[in-house]
N, C-alpha and C positions, 0 to 999 in steps of 0.2 A: 966761738961763734954763738950768738944768741939763738934760741929756738926760733924757727921761722914762723910759727904761729899756725893759723888756720886759713885755708883757701877754698873758696866755693867756685865751682864751675857753673855758670848761670847765664841763661839767655831766655828772653820771653818768646823766642822763636824755636819751635821744636824741629827735629830732623836735621840738625847741623853737626852731628857727630860728637855731641857734648860728652856723652857717657864714654864712648870709645876713647876720646882724647883724655878725659879725666883719669881713667884707669891706666892707660898706657903711660901717661906722664908720671903718675904716682909710682908705677913699677920702674920706669927708667930712672927716676930720681933716687929711689931706694937702692937700685943696683949701682949706679955710677957715682952717686954722691955719698953712698954708705949711710943713708938716712933711715931712721926708724919712722916709717910712714904708716898712718892709719887712714883708711878710706871709710867714710861714713856714707852709706847709701840712704839719703833722705828723700828719695823719689818714691812715692807709693807704688809706681810701676816696677820698681826693684830691678831695673835693667843692669845696673852695675853689679849687684849681687849675682845675677845669673851669668854675667860675663866672667867674673873673677872666680867664683867658687865652683867646684865640680858638681855635676848634676846630682850625684848621690847625696852630696852634702845639703844642697838646697831642698831636695825632696824630703830628707830627714828633718830638716829645720822647720819647714812649713807644715809637715804632717803632725808635728808636736805642738799642740795649742799652747802649752806652757813654756815653749822653748826647749833648748837642749841643756843638759847639765854643764856642758863645756862651752856653750856658745849662746849668747843672747842676740836677739835681733833688736832693732830700734824700737819695736813694739814693747818688748820687755823693759827696756830702759825708760820708756815714756808711760808705762802702765800706771804709775801714780797720777799722772795728769789725766789719763782716761778715767780714773776713779774719782777725780775731783780734788786731788791734793796739789800743792804748789811746790813741794820738795821732791826731787828725784832721789833714788837710792844712791848709795855711795860705792857700791861694788858691782862691777860689770864684767861678764865673761866675754872677752874679745877674742875673735878668731885670729890666731897668730900667723906670721908669714909662712909657717910650715904647712898651712892648710891649703895653699894655692900656688900656682906657678908664677904669679905676679910678684911674689916675694914681699907682700905687704900685709899688715894687719887689716882686718875688716870688721866693721859693725854692720851686719846685713840689714837691708831694708825690710819693710813688711807692708802689705796693702792696707792693713788696719790703721796705719799712721794717718791715712786720709780722714779717718773719723775725728781727728783732732781739729779740723778746720773750724767747725762751729764753736767748739770750746775756746779756741784761741781767738776767734773773732769776738766772742763775748767778753773774754778777759781783756782784750785790747780796749774795748769800749769802757770797761771798768777802770782800766789804767788811765784812760783819758779823763775819767772823773776823779782822779787822785786816789784810787784804791791801791793799797800796797800789795794785796794779793794779786790783783791784775797785773801789776808791774812785775811781780815775781814769775808768774806763769808766762808772761810775754818774754821773759828772759830765761826760759828753760834751757836754751842752748848756751847762754852765758854760764849758767850753772854747770852744765855738762862739760863744757870746755875747761872750766876751772879745775875739774877733776882729771881731765885727759891730758892737758898741756904738759904737766911734768913728766909724762911717760913717753911722749913722742916728739920727734923733731919737726914733723909737719903733719897736719891733719887736713885731709882733702874731703870736701863734701861734693857729692853729686846730687842735684835737685832737679825737679821737674820744671817746666816752663811757666808755671803759674805765677801770677802776681797776687797771690792770696795770703791768708793769715799764716799758713805753715811756713812758706818761704820767707815771709817777713820776720818771723821769729828766729829762723835760722840765720838770716843775714844780720839781725841784731847782735848775735853772738860772735860771728866770724870776723876775723881781722881784715881779710882781703877777698876780692873776687876777680875772676877773669871771665871774658865773654867770648866763647867760640861762636863765630858767625858763618853763615852761608853767604854766597855772593848773589843776593836777591833783594828785592825791594822790601820783603817782609822782615828780613834781618835788620834793615835800616829802621823800619818802624818799631821793631822789637827793642832796639837800643834806645830809641826815643821814649818808648813806654817805660823801660827800666829807669831811665833818668828821672822822669816825672814822678814815678811811683816812689823811688828812694827819697827824692827830695821832699815829697809830701810827708811820708811817715817819719823821716828824721826830724823835721820841724815839729810835728806833733809829739814825737817822743820827748824832745827837750822841754817843751811846754808842760807835758804831763809830769815829767820827772821833777821839775821845779815845784809843782804843786804837791807831789808826793813827799818831797823833802820838807816842804813847809809844814805839812800835817803830821808826818811820821818820822821826823828826823832821828829821834832816839832809837826807835825800833828798826829803822833802815840800817843802822850801824851793825845790827846782828847779821845782815846779809851782804856784808862787804865782799866784793869780788863776784857776787852772784847777780847783781843788777848793774848794768852799765850806767855810768854817771853822765855820759855825754855821747851824742850821736857821732861826733867827729872821729871816734875810734872804730866805728862800725863799717864793715864792708867797703874798704877803700879799694879803688880800682887799680889793678897792676898789669893788665894787658888784655889783648884780644888776638884771635887768629881768624883767618878767612879760609873757608873750606871749598874745595872741589869746584873750581871754575874750569870750564872747558877751554882748551887751548888750540890754536892752529899755528903752523909754522910759516913765517914770512922771512925770506932770505936767511934761513937757518936760525931764526930767532923765534922762540915760542911766545905767542901773545894770546891774551884772552880774546875770545870771539866777540863780534860786535854787540851781541845781545847783552854782554856783561861789562863792556868797557865803561859805560856810563855809571853803573853801580860801583865798580871798583874806584872810579874817580871820586865818588861821593863819600865813600866810607871814612877816610881820614878826617874830613870836615865834620861828619856826623858824630864821630867819636869825640872829637875836640869840643864841639858845641854841646853835646848831650852829657858826656861822661867826664869832660875836663874838670868840672868842679869836684869830682869824687876821686881824682887821681891821688894815690898815696904819696905823701911827701917823702923824700925830696924829688920824686920822679916828675918828669914833664911829659907832654903829649908825644914827644919824639922817642920816649922810652917804651911806650906801651904796645907798639906793633911787634908782635912776637913771631910772626911768620905765616906762611900760606900752607895749609894742609893739602898735600897732594892727593889726587884721587886714587883710592886704594883698590877699586874694582872688587875682585874676588878675595882679597886678603882679609877684609873685615869679617865676612861670614866664616872663613876658614879659622880665624882667630877665635871667633865666638864659639864655634863647635869644639875647638881644642881647649878653650878656657886658658888661652896663652897670649901674652903680649905680642904685638905684631913684630917687634924687633927680635923676639926669641923663637919665632916660627922656624922649623926645620923640615927636611924631607920627611921625617917621621910623622909630622902633622899633616903631610900632604902637599908641602910646598914644591912647586915644579915649574919648569919652563920660564916664561916671562915674569912669573911672580917674584923671582929672585931680584930682578931689576926694580920692580915695584917696591920690594922690601928695602933695597938699598936707598931708594929715594926717601922712603919713610924714615929710615934710620938717620939720614942726613938731616931731614926736617926736625925730628924729635931731639937730635943733639943740639941743633941751633936753638930750638924752642927752650929746651931745658937750661941752656946756658943763659939765655936772656931772662927767663923767669927766675932763675936762682939769683941773678944779679939784682933784679928788681925786689925780690923778697928780702934778700940780705940787707940791701940799702934801706928798705922801708922798716924792717924789723928792728934795726938799730935805733930808729926814732920812735918806736911804738911806746905809747904810755897809756895803759888802761885806766 
């Protein structure tokens, strides 16, 4: 089986359970598919880091300005960019699966990564002017992934909801993305925003790369594999989920309440119209609906406090009463999601050409 590549959980709408889903899916795939999974926390709020790593580990990590001898954060990895260089280091201290109950490797986030926004914006403008250095900095994640891919079966990114320079540079490097959605009008608008944003910068990228190639063809060969040659391999869409709509029971059948029915009906068409052009081949729009996330009520804070995936919670972490039924619903959901996502990733990875 070919490596599955890199997958970003991304939506322009916050508060849709993106981080919870990304971390739990990463853990479930590592356990059930026996995959070597790396989670990269690229959100300056560092919610994924706080969910996965124990409190004492994060306190130690962020108290040390230079990082830990055995664990880098994304800040340490990107330090050359913060200092004005275009090349990343080649050796990174990654926290292994033994450091957490999710059973995955972790590259922790850091709030200082937000300081890269201005630099990345400046380098994007330089790239648009056919500057090779601007192209290289805009491709920092392409460079990082060229180092990480041989070591992991799947690399999962959690990012913030921004449509800014940081997330653009992350999506330039990743192979695929999926969009966790809420059942609200703002999620629909968020999907439309993502589509317009990706379409715009992908077109600009191809135009700028053609100019860079024209001016720096010989030098560009020195960075083969570190600068994407075409936007068609970037951030291809592999699926979406819909989270936490309220239900009522009519003749023993659970249905969404009236306030959400119109939104639910609009989602498939909005996905098709907005993200259809970015669907990873050979997938179709019928393949990308990955499931509905059940409302977890008190399970999410319980899992956050215990730094444990929802499907692994036990009485020892405080699971009790009706929470067992909620957990069984989540386990069924994540099993179905994992099967559909793996199918999509495998089919798409077989056709991937960087």
